[in-house]
Each structure stands twice: as C-alpha cells, then as structure tokens.
DRENROLUM-119175 format. One record per residue (C-alpha): x negated, y negated, z; residue in three letters; residue number from 1. Coordinates in pm, whole numbers. Layout:
BEGIN
+--------+--------+--------+-----+-----+
:     c1 :     c2 :     c3 :  aa :   i :
+--------+--------+--------+-----+-----+
:      X :      Y :      Z : ala : NUM :
...
+--------+--------+--------+-----+-----+
END
This chain:
BEGIN
+--------+--------+--------+-----+-----+
:     c1 :     c2 :     c3 :  aa :   i :
+--------+--------+--------+-----+-----+
:  -2345 :  -2244 :   2958 : met :   1 :
:  -2418 :  -2413 :   2628 : asn :   2 :
:  -2774 :  -2490 :   2529 : ser :   3 :
:  -2887 :  -2786 :   2327 : lys :   4 :
:  -2722 :  -2809 :   1985 : val :   5 :
:  -2941 :  -2706 :   1694 : lys :   6 :
:  -2838 :  -2879 :   1371 : arg :   7 :
:  -2902 :  -2753 :   1020 : asn :   8 :
:  -3135 :  -2962 :    810 : ala :   9 :
:  -2877 :  -2993 :    532 : asn :  10 :
:  -2607 :  -3111 :    769 : gly :  11 :
:  -2370 :  -2826 :    672 : ala :  12 :
:  -2309 :  -2730 :   1035 : gly :  13 :
:  -2466 :  -2687 :   1376 : ser :  14 :
:  -2555 :  -2399 :   1607 : phe :  15 :
:  -2513 :  -2387 :   1983 : ser :  16 :
:  -2628 :  -2111 :   2214 : arg :  17 :
:  -2411 :  -1936 :   2471 : arg :  18 :
:  -2502 :  -1656 :   2708 : glu :  19 :
:  -2473 :  -1366 :   2466 : asn :  20 :
:  -2381 :  -1530 :   2136 : ser :  21 :
:  -2436 :  -1810 :   1890 : trp :  22 :
:  -2168 :  -2062 :   1793 : ile :  23 :
:  -2174 :  -2219 :   1447 : tyr :  24 :
:  -1957 :  -2531 :   1404 : thr :  25 :
:  -1862 :  -2688 :   1073 : ile :  26 :
:  -1655 :  -2984 :    962 : ser :  27 :
:  -1338 :  -2901 :    767 : ile :  28 :
:  -1218 :  -3248 :    672 : gly :  29 :
:  -1017 :  -3516 :    849 : lys :  30 :
:   -676 :  -3518 :   1012 : asp :  31 :
:   -396 :  -3772 :    953 : asn :  32 :
:   -565 :  -4020 :   1187 : gln :  33 :
:   -893 :  -4000 :    997 : gly :  34 :
:  -1070 :  -3800 :   1267 : lys :  35 :
:  -1300 :  -3514 :   1168 : tyr :  36 :
:  -1165 :  -3162 :   1213 : arg :  37 :
:  -1416 :  -2898 :   1317 : arg :  38 :
:  -1408 :  -2521 :   1338 : lys :  39 :
:  -1641 :  -2290 :   1529 : ser :  40 :
:  -1747 :  -1930 :   1463 : phe :  41 :
:  -1905 :  -1703 :   1722 : gly :  42 :
:  -2132 :  -1401 :   1672 : ala :  43 :
:  -2425 :  -1222 :   1833 : lys :  44 :
:  -2671 :  -1370 :   1585 : thr :  45 :
:  -2702 :  -1700 :   1399 : gln :  46 :
:  -2686 :  -1515 :   1067 : lys :  47 :
:  -2354 :  -1346 :   1151 : glu :  48 :
:  -2199 :  -1670 :   1273 : ala :  49 :
:  -2309 :  -1849 :    956 : lys :  50 :
:  -2169 :  -1566 :    738 : glu :  51 :
:  -1831 :  -1597 :    911 : lys :  52 :
:  -1825 :  -1968 :    837 : ala :  53 :
:  -1920 :  -1907 :    474 : asp :  54 :
:  -1637 :  -1655 :    433 : arg :  55 :
:  -1396 :  -1901 :    590 : tyr :  56 :
:  -1501 :  -2177 :    351 : leu :  57 :
:  -1469 :  -1942 :     54 : lys :  58 :
:  -1115 :  -1847 :    161 : asp :  59 :
:  -1024 :  -2214 :    195 : arg :  60 :
:  -1154 :  -2266 :   -155 : his :  61 :
:   -930 :  -1974 :   -271 : asp :  62 :
:   -628 :  -2135 :   -108 : gly :  63 :
:   -632 :  -1959 :    230 : ile :  64 :
:   -651 :  -2159 :    550 : asp :  65 :
:   -582 :  -2016 :    893 : ile :  66 :
:   -481 :  -2362 :   1009 : asp :  67 :
:   -203 :  -2353 :    750 : glu :  68 :
:    -67 :  -2021 :    888 : lys :  69 :
:   -128 :  -1777 :    604 : val :  70 :
:    188 :  -1574 :    528 : pro :  71 :
:    149 :  -1198 :    554 : phe :  72 :
:    283 :  -1148 :    200 : ser :  73 :
:     17 :  -1383 :     58 : val :  74 :
:   -267 :  -1220 :    247 : trp :  75 :
:   -177 :   -859 :    163 : ile :  76 :
:   -164 :   -949 :   -209 : asp :  77 :
:   -511 :  -1102 :   -188 : leu :  78 :
:   -636 :   -801 :      9 : trp :  79 :
:   -501 :   -564 :   -255 : phe :  80 :
:   -660 :   -757 :   -543 : glu :  81 :
:  -1001 :   -708 :   -384 : asn :  82 :
:   -940 :   -356 :   -252 : his :  83 :
:   -810 :   -199 :   -572 : lys :  84 :
:  -1155 :   -226 :   -729 : glu :  85 :
:  -1266 :     47 :   -487 : asn :  86 :
:   -990 :    299 :   -562 : ile :  87 :
:   -858 :    485 :   -865 : ser :  88 :
:   -578 :    344 :  -1078 : ala :  89 :
:   -345 :    623 :   -965 : thr :  90 :
:   -415 :    553 :   -597 : thr :  91 :
:   -367 :    181 :   -655 : ala :  92 :
:    -26 :    246 :   -808 : glu :  93 :
:     72 :    446 :   -501 : gly :  94 :
:    -43 :    160 :   -278 : tyr :  95 :
:    207 :    -76 :   -442 : lys :  96 :
:    506 :    107 :   -294 : tyr :  97 :
:    362 :     91 :     58 : thr :  98 :
:    274 :   -276 :     10 : ile :  99 :
:    632 :   -355 :    -90 : arg : 100 :
:    751 :   -176 :    222 : leu : 101 :
:    517 :   -378 :    445 : leu : 102 :
:    608 :   -706 :    275 : lys : 103 :
:    980 :   -636 :    313 : ser : 104 :
:    933 :   -619 :    691 : tyr : 105 :
:    667 :   -881 :    769 : phe : 106 :
:    747 :  -1110 :    473 : gly : 107 :
:    626 :  -1467 :    500 : ile : 108 :
:    558 :  -1443 :    871 : arg : 109 :
:    219 :  -1604 :    949 : pro : 110 :
:    -40 :  -1331 :    978 : ile : 111 :
:   -181 :  -1472 :   1301 : asn : 112 :
:    160 :  -1447 :   1467 : glu : 113 :
:    197 :  -1071 :   1423 : ile : 114 :
:    162 :   -905 :   1762 : arg : 115 :
:    104 :   -548 :   1882 : val : 116 :
:    471 :   -511 :   1974 : met : 117 :
:    569 :   -615 :   1621 : asp : 118 :
:    365 :   -329 :   1477 : val : 119 :
:    514 :    -83 :   1728 : asp : 120 :
:    866 :   -197 :   1642 : arg : 121 :
:    797 :   -162 :   1270 : tyr : 122 :
:    675 :    197 :   1307 : leu : 123 :
:    979 :    284 :   1518 : ile : 124 :
:   1214 :    141 :   1257 : glu : 125 :
:   1044 :    350 :    988 : leu : 126 :
:   1119 :    659 :   1194 : lys : 127 :
:   1481 :    551 :   1242 : gln : 128 :
:   1510 :    516 :    863 : glu : 129 :
:   1410 :    881 :    829 : gly : 130 :
:   1053 :    824 :    709 : arg : 131 :
:    818 :   1118 :    761 : ser : 132 :
:    539 :   1102 :   1017 : asp : 133 :
:    278 :   1130 :    743 : ser : 134 :
:    424 :    832 :    559 : tyr : 135 :
:    440 :    629 :    880 : arg : 136 :
:     73 :    708 :    930 : arg : 137 :
:      5 :    588 :    577 : lys : 138 :
:    181 :    257 :    647 : cys : 139 :
:     -6 :    217 :    976 : arg : 140 :
:   -340 :    293 :    807 : ala : 141 :
:   -284 :     36 :    533 : met : 142 :
:   -166 :   -226 :    782 : leu : 143 :
:   -480 :   -160 :    987 : phe : 144 :
:   -702 :   -222 :    682 : gln : 145 :
:   -515 :   -540 :    592 : val : 146 :
:   -540 :   -683 :    944 : met : 147 :
:   -899 :   -567 :    985 : gln : 148 :
:  -1000 :   -767 :    679 : lys : 149 :
:   -805 :  -1064 :    814 : ala : 150 :
:  -1000 :  -1040 :   1139 : glu : 151 :
:  -1329 :  -1023 :    949 : ala : 152 :
:  -1228 :  -1342 :    766 : asn : 153 :
:  -1138 :  -1517 :   1094 : asp : 154 :
:   -770 :  -1541 :   1003 : leu : 155 :
:   -675 :  -1362 :   1325 : ile : 156 :
:   -850 :  -1322 :   1658 : arg : 157 :
:   -796 :   -946 :   1686 : lys : 158 :
:   -637 :   -666 :   1488 : asn : 159 :
:   -294 :   -589 :   1645 : pro : 160 :
:   -276 :   -247 :   1477 : val : 161 :
:   -582 :   -137 :   1673 : gln : 162 :
:   -380 :   -154 :   1995 : phe : 163 :
:    -46 :    -33 :   1856 : ala : 164 :
:     90 :    309 :   1945 : asn : 165 :
:    -46 :    593 :   1737 : lys : 166 :
:    190 :    836 :   1566 : ile : 167 :
:    168 :   1169 :   1744 : lys : 168 :
:    216 :   1494 :   1560 : ser : 169 :
:    517 :   1698 :   1654 : asp : 170 :
:    395 :   2057 :   1666 : arg : 171 :
:    752 :   2179 :   1643 : lys : 172 :
:    781 :   1997 :   1311 : ala : 173 :
:    475 :   2150 :   1144 : ser : 174 :
:    655 :   2130 :    809 : lys : 175 :
:    728 :   1762 :    850 : arg : 176 :
:    670 :   1696 :    480 : asp : 177 :
:    921 :   1955 :    363 : ala : 178 :
:   1299 :   1933 :    352 : phe : 179 :
:   1480 :   2186 :    568 : thr : 180 :
:   1700 :   2455 :    417 : ala : 181 :
:   2006 :   2259 :    527 : met : 182 :
:   1876 :   1942 :    361 : glu : 183 :
:   1816 :   2132 :     36 : val : 184 :
:   2173 :   2260 :     39 : lys : 185 :
:   2308 :   1911 :    109 : leu : 186 :
:   2110 :   1766 :   -181 : met : 187 :
:   2213 :   2037 :   -424 : ile : 188 :
:   2576 :   1986 :   -327 : glu : 189 :
:   2589 :   1604 :   -321 : his : 190 :
:   2337 :   1482 :   -580 : leu : 191 :
:   2511 :   1329 :   -883 : pro : 192 :
:   2530 :   1541 :  -1198 : his : 193 :
:   2324 :   1295 :  -1401 : asp : 194 :
:   1969 :   1290 :  -1531 : arg : 195 :
:   1806 :   1168 :  -1209 : ile : 196 :
:   2008 :   1417 :  -1007 : gly : 197 :
:   1905 :   1692 :  -1248 : ala : 198 :
:   1540 :   1591 :  -1218 : gly : 199 :
:   1549 :   1604 :   -838 : ile : 200 :
:   1714 :   1946 :   -848 : arg : 201 :
:   1439 :   2074 :  -1078 : leu : 202 :
:   1170 :   1941 :   -844 : leu : 203 :
:   1334 :   2140 :   -564 : leu : 204 :
:   1386 :   2447 :   -779 : gly : 205 :
:   1053 :   2473 :   -960 : thr : 206 :
:    788 :   2319 :   -736 : gly : 207 :
:    666 :   2093 :  -1017 : met : 208 :
:    456 :   1791 :   -938 : arg : 209 :
:    636 :   1462 :  -1004 : thr : 210 :
:    368 :   1375 :  -1261 : gln : 211 :
:    450 :   1698 :  -1445 : glu : 212 :
:    824 :   1631 :  -1445 : leu : 213 :
:    784 :   1277 :  -1579 : leu : 214 :
:    549 :   1397 :  -1854 : ala : 215 :
:    801 :   1651 :  -1985 : leu : 216 :
:    908 :   1629 :  -2347 : glu : 217 :
:   1217 :   1818 :  -2466 : pro : 218 :
:    997 :   2073 :  -2647 : arg : 219 :
:    849 :   2182 :  -2314 : tyr : 220 :
:   1186 :   2308 :  -2188 : ile : 221 :
:   1314 :   2638 :  -2329 : ala : 222 :
:   1633 :   2606 :  -2537 : glu : 223 :
:   1830 :   2810 :  -2283 : asp : 224 :
:   1674 :   2617 :  -1991 : gly : 225 :
:   1513 :   2931 :  -1850 : ser : 226 :
:   1152 :   2815 :  -1859 : val : 227 :
:    958 :   2491 :  -1819 : ile : 228 :
:    618 :   2482 :  -1988 : tyr : 229 :
:    369 :   2261 :  -1804 : val : 230 :
:    122 :   2142 :  -2065 : arg : 231 :
:     61 :   1779 :  -1964 : gln : 232 :
:     95 :   1540 :  -1672 : ala : 233 :
:    146 :   1170 :  -1617 : leu : 234 :
:   -147 :    955 :  -1515 : lys : 235 :
:   -175 :    586 :  -1439 : leu : 236 :
:   -437 :    369 :  -1605 : val : 237 :
:   -441 :     16 :  -1462 : lys : 238 :
:    -80 :     60 :  -1358 : gly : 239 :
:     37 :    185 :  -1700 : thr : 240 :
:    171 :    542 :  -1728 : pro : 241 :
:    -12 :    750 :  -1987 : val : 242 :
:     -5 :   1118 :  -2076 : ile : 243 :
:   -303 :   1332 :  -1982 : gly : 244 :
:   -394 :   1689 :  -1898 : glu : 245 :
:   -248 :   1872 :  -1597 : pro : 246 :
:   -433 :   1841 :  -1269 : lys : 247 :
:   -630 :   2167 :  -1290 : thr : 248 :
:   -674 :   2462 :  -1526 : glu : 249 :
:   -427 :   2664 :  -1319 : asn : 250 :
:   -173 :   2385 :  -1356 : ser : 251 :
:   -113 :   2500 :  -1713 : tyr : 252 :
:    174 :   2737 :  -1643 : arg : 253 :
:    521 :   2854 :  -1743 : asp : 254 :
:    772 :   2808 :  -1460 : ile : 255 :
:   1086 :   3022 :  -1453 : pro : 256 :
:   1391 :   2806 :  -1379 : val : 257 :
:   1645 :   2948 :  -1132 : pro : 258 :
:   1962 :   3059 :  -1311 : val : 259 :
:   2173 :   2812 :  -1113 : gly : 260 :
:   1962 :   2520 :  -1240 : leu : 261 :
:   1925 :   2612 :  -1607 : arg : 262 :
:   2219 :   2396 :  -1712 : ala : 263 :
:   2039 :   2096 :  -1560 : tyr : 264 :
:   1724 :   2188 :  -1753 : ala : 265 :
:   1931 :   2199 :  -2072 : arg : 266 :
:   2081 :   1860 :  -1983 : met : 267 :
:   1734 :   1706 :  -1961 : leu : 268 :
:   1619 :   1878 :  -2279 : arg : 269 :
:   1921 :   1743 :  -2464 : asp : 270 :
:   1788 :   1397 :  -2559 : thr : 271 :
:   1660 :   1224 :  -2870 : asp : 272 :
:   1395 :   1038 :  -2668 : lys : 273 :
:   1028 :   1127 :  -2668 : thr : 274 :
:   1026 :   1200 :  -2295 : phe : 275 :
:   1310 :   1332 :  -2083 : ile : 276 :
:   1264 :   1035 :  -1850 : phe : 277 :
:   1208 :    693 :  -2001 : glu : 278 :
:   1265 :    356 :  -1839 : ala : 279 :
:   1183 :     16 :  -1984 : gly : 280 :
:    969 :     89 :  -2289 : val : 281 :
:   1108 :    326 :  -2552 : glu : 282 :
:    878 :    616 :  -2628 : gly : 283 :
:    688 :    571 :  -2300 : gln : 284 :
:    725 :    792 :  -1993 : pro : 285 :
:    894 :    660 :  -1681 : cys : 286 :
:    671 :    492 :  -1423 : asn : 287 :
:    640 :    701 :  -1103 : pro : 288 :
:    727 :    397 :   -893 : thr : 289 :
:   1063 :    362 :  -1069 : tyr : 290 :
:   1141 :    731 :  -1023 : phe : 291 :
:   1037 :    714 :   -656 : arg : 292 :
:   1273 :    420 :   -600 : asp : 293 :
:   1558 :    606 :   -769 : gln : 294 :
:   1481 :    915 :   -565 : phe : 295 :
:   1512 :    715 :   -245 : arg : 296 :
:   1840 :    551 :   -352 : lys : 297 :
:   1994 :    890 :   -429 : tyr : 298 :
:   1888 :   1031 :    -91 : leu : 299 :
:   2024 :    728 :     94 : glu : 300 :
:   2373 :    830 :    -18 : asp : 301 :
:   2346 :   1179 :    134 : ile : 302 :
:   2400 :   1184 :    514 : pro : 303 :
:   2180 :   1431 :    698 : gly : 304 :
:   1888 :   1414 :    454 : val : 305 :
:   1564 :   1242 :    551 : arg : 306 :
:   1411 :    983 :    319 : leu : 307 :
:   1102 :   1179 :    222 : leu : 308 :
:    909 :   1135 :   -103 : thr : 309 :
:    953 :   1324 :   -433 : pro : 310 :
:    630 :   1516 :   -363 : his : 311 :
:    797 :   1666 :    -56 : cys : 312 :
:   1014 :   1869 :   -295 : cys : 313 :
:    695 :   2056 :   -386 : arg : 314 :
:    618 :   2123 :    -19 : his : 315 :
:    977 :   2238 :     21 : thr : 316 :
:    947 :   2484 :   -266 : tyr : 317 :
:    637 :   2643 :   -113 : val : 318 :
:    783 :   2647 :    239 : ser : 319 :
:   1117 :   2798 :    139 : gln : 320 :
:    952 :   3055 :    -90 : met : 321 :
:    734 :   3162 :    198 : gln : 322 :
:   1034 :   3172 :    432 : ala : 323 :
:   1209 :   3399 :    180 : ala : 324 :
:    922 :   3647 :    206 : gly : 325 :
:    743 :   3571 :   -122 : val : 326 :
:    369 :   3647 :   -104 : asp : 327 :
:    132 :   3351 :   -120 : met : 328 :
:    -48 :   3469 :   -435 : ala : 329 :
:    281 :   3455 :   -626 : thr : 330 :
:    364 :   3113 :   -482 : ile : 331 :
:     22 :   2981 :   -582 : gln : 332 :
:     79 :   3103 :   -937 : ala : 333 :
:    419 :   2933 :   -951 : leu : 334 :
:    298 :   2595 :   -829 : val : 335 :
:    -36 :   2603 :  -1013 : gly : 336 :
:   -270 :   2570 :   -718 : his : 337 :
:   -639 :   2638 :   -788 : ser : 338 :
:   -788 :   2946 :   -627 : asp : 339 :
:  -1092 :   3152 :   -721 : leu : 340 :
:   -903 :   3477 :   -664 : asp : 341 :
:   -617 :   3385 :   -893 : met : 342 :
:   -594 :   3526 :  -1243 : thr : 343 :
:   -420 :   3401 :  -1550 : leu : 344 :
:   -196 :   3708 :  -1531 : gly : 345 :
:      2 :   3543 :  -1253 : tyr : 346 :
:    100 :   3264 :  -1494 : leu : 347 :
:    294 :   3494 :  -1729 : his : 348 :
:    667 :   3434 :  -1691 : val : 349 :
:    749 :   3802 :  -1737 : gln : 350 :
:    550 :   3903 :  -1431 : asp : 351 :
:    806 :   4105 :  -1227 : pro : 352 :
:    683 :   3961 :   -897 : ala : 353 :
:    735 :   3603 :  -1018 : ile : 354 :
:   1079 :   3672 :  -1163 : leu : 355 :
:   1187 :   3851 :   -847 : lys : 356 :
:   1061 :   3561 :   -632 : ala : 357 :
:   1249 :   3300 :   -835 : val : 358 :
:   1567 :   3512 :   -829 : asp : 359 :
:   1547 :   3535 :   -450 : arg : 360 :
:   1501 :   3158 :   -423 : tyr : 361 :
:   1785 :   3103 :   -671 : asp : 362 :
:   2030 :   3315 :   -471 : asn : 363 :
:   1947 :   3121 :   -156 : thr : 364 :
:   2012 :   2771 :   -288 : phe : 365 :
:   2121 :   2729 :   -648 : phe : 366 :
:   2345 :   3009 :   -776 : arg : 367 :
:   2668 :   2821 :   -695 : glu : 368 :
:   2545 :   2536 :   -916 : glu : 369 :
:   2577 :   2767 :  -1215 : glu : 370 :
:   2956 :   2763 :  -1174 : asp : 371 :
:   2965 :   2387 :  -1110 : val : 372 :
:   2769 :   2306 :  -1423 : met : 373 :
:   2954 :   2559 :  -1638 : arg : 374 :
:   3271 :   2356 :  -1578 : asp : 375 :
:   3097 :   2021 :  -1630 : ala : 376 :
:   2864 :   2122 :  -1913 : glu : 377 :
:   3083 :   2039 :  -2215 : pro : 378 :
:   3136 :   1688 :  -2069 : ile : 379 :
:   2772 :   1593 :  -2029 : trp : 380 :
:   2681 :   1759 :  -2355 : met : 381 :
:   2918 :   1530 :  -2542 : leu : 382 :
:   2766 :   1236 :  -2359 : arg : 383 :
:   2397 :   1314 :  -2398 : tyr : 384 :
:   2358 :   1533 :  -2702 : ser : 385 :
:   2329 :   1454 :  -3070 : arg : 386 :
:   2467 :   1804 :  -3120 : phe : 387 :
:   2738 :   1781 :  -2854 : gly : 388 :
:   3022 :   1906 :  -3068 : gln : 389 :
:   2827 :   2213 :  -3175 : leu : 390 :
:   2741 :   2303 :  -2816 : phe : 391 :
:   3095 :   2235 :  -2700 : gln : 392 :
:   3232 :   2469 :  -2966 : ala : 393 :
:   2980 :   2733 :  -2859 : thr : 394 :
:   3081 :   2714 :  -2493 : tyr : 395 :
:   3452 :   2719 :  -2578 : asn : 396 :
+--------+--------+--------+-----+-----+
END
C-alpha cells in the first residue's frame, strides 16, 4: 500500500513509500498529446532509487532511452567504451572479436526484447558452428556483463543471461581447446599452400604463440628453415600492433622446425617486407584480429575441423607432444613456459632430447609435407622471392 507522496523541494521528482521499498518518480517530457510522461524507479532506499533515476537521465542525455527501444548493437558499443578503461589494451583488442560475434547475432534487436530462450539458442548455435566450450563461456560471460549493466541502468527489468543454461564441462573432452590428431592431419593436408596456410602449419608444428608468429621478421627464421628464433612478440597499444619483448624470460628460445615444415618456414622467410605477415600498413605487423579472421575462414573450408582459435594450435602442440611420450620438461622448454626448475640449457636447439622430440612429432604429422612442398617449392619461390631464379636453379 502506498504512503503519502513525499516531494523534493526542487521539484525534480517525488518519493512514495511501499511495503519494502521506495519509489522515485520523475517527469520525462510530454507525449504527442501534450501530457506529461513519468517514469518510476524502485529501490530499498531513497538514495538508491534516486541514483537509478539519475543514471537514467544521464543515459537519456547520452542518447539512450529505454522507451525508444535501445538496439543491442548500440548498447554493447557504449558498454565497451566505458569498460575498456578497466582492462589492458591487449584484452580490449580481444574483446572486439567477441563483440562482433554478439552483434552479428543480436544486431539491432531492442535490448529489452532479448529473452532467456534467445540466449540459450545463441549458445546452442555457437556449439553447432564448432565453437569450443571455453569460447562459448567467454561469449556468455561478456553477454552477462553487458546485460547486467543494462539492468543497472534500468534498460531491462532483469538480466536474461542470469537464467540461461550454463555450459557444462564435458569430462571426456578434457582437451577441448586442442585439435585432435585427426583434425591436425586434415589441416595439414587441406590448408592452402600460401602464406596464411604456412603460418597455421607453423603454429601447429612449433607451438609458437600467435603474437610470436606475427612478430617474426625474416632474419628470425634460419636460411634453411630449420630453426625459428623467438626474440620479440606482438603487443597491442590502444588497438595498434607494436613490437615488444616476448612474454617471459623463458620465451626467448630457438624452436626446431619439423623437417616436413621447413619449406613453409623458408616460404615465409622469403619476403622483402619487414615482417613476414603484414596487412594494411607497410612495415607494420599484421593485427591479430585480421589473422584470427583469416584463420577462421581457412578452417571453415576444411570439413571435420572445429572452429577453434589460433591459440589452440599451441594447446595442440603440447597435447600431441605429450601423447607422443615427450617428457614435460622438454615440452616446457619448446613452448617457453616459465618454471623455476627450468634451465637455459633446455633452450639450446642442439639438445638431443629436444631434437628427438621434434623428430617424433614430425614423423607423426608433417613428414609427408616435405614431399608435397619439394614439388611445389620452385613455383612459390618464383612468386614470392626476389631471388627466385637463383633458388629455382639450386633446386633443379
């Protein structure tokens, strides 16, 4: 039952008391007939109710009005502009891909018309597209934050993600972020023999981080393609890719390249550009978002391969090395993971244990590629190399 209305002295709004809450009512202009439009905000205390109204008025001033049915795409952009101040530039860049994915599904649909079943359907469709469980969780988590902020700003009555089905872990798929052995073989067989295809193969065959691959300059690949020297990594500063130091001290390493993939390493080395991957601005490394999009497009053309992320190639490398019987200390040295018990001796490319491990991995997946690329090598050398004729004469 409502109590007597208590009006503010400045006339900005009025409070009314209910059983367990306060209601604050404000005027928000007139309708087409000239009648005043009013909006009410409920909370446990007068202060909270007033704060809700203030936030609502601020949003209206910024161009957001729940009565005008705010499109999801508009709201998530505004949410991101405010949220990115609380996260690193690299994390913010990663958010952009997930935001594009959410916007492609919910689009201009009014945010207050998104229901629990819509969220459930979206998560199911992600699974049907081959998205990993971890990535589906990431999408659900971001959507929850976006809708939670909308609820706090009185754009929606309740957060639909809160009541949507959670993504359960499949214990049988403990390596959900790694490609299976069959998927690796399918990729090696069907990926195009171009620069992107070569880059993906090297991610699978060396365990490099994507940031390390995109920071590679020709000088960091041995002339015969046998070794990749990790001396720098790509970082994002306000969305712009820049070159910085590798992630940790142990990330400085020399990675042996499987024999079957060395021709691809030579293909990437054979360029007159500053970086082996450039897109857009000459002399600047490729943006990770562009490479991630290309990675997805290439995988979409290979039936039987899930649409995981480039970083999953690194998980795959570790998983398949372990499955091949390689000890974990050697794997840690190869991928550059930090560990107090590791020594710099593991980073030497002539270490017999490391060479034996790479040879075992090579025989499992890549050795047939050596024959494939031997036949194709003179062709791509003529196409990509300033010294194509010299190389072609050498191989003939």
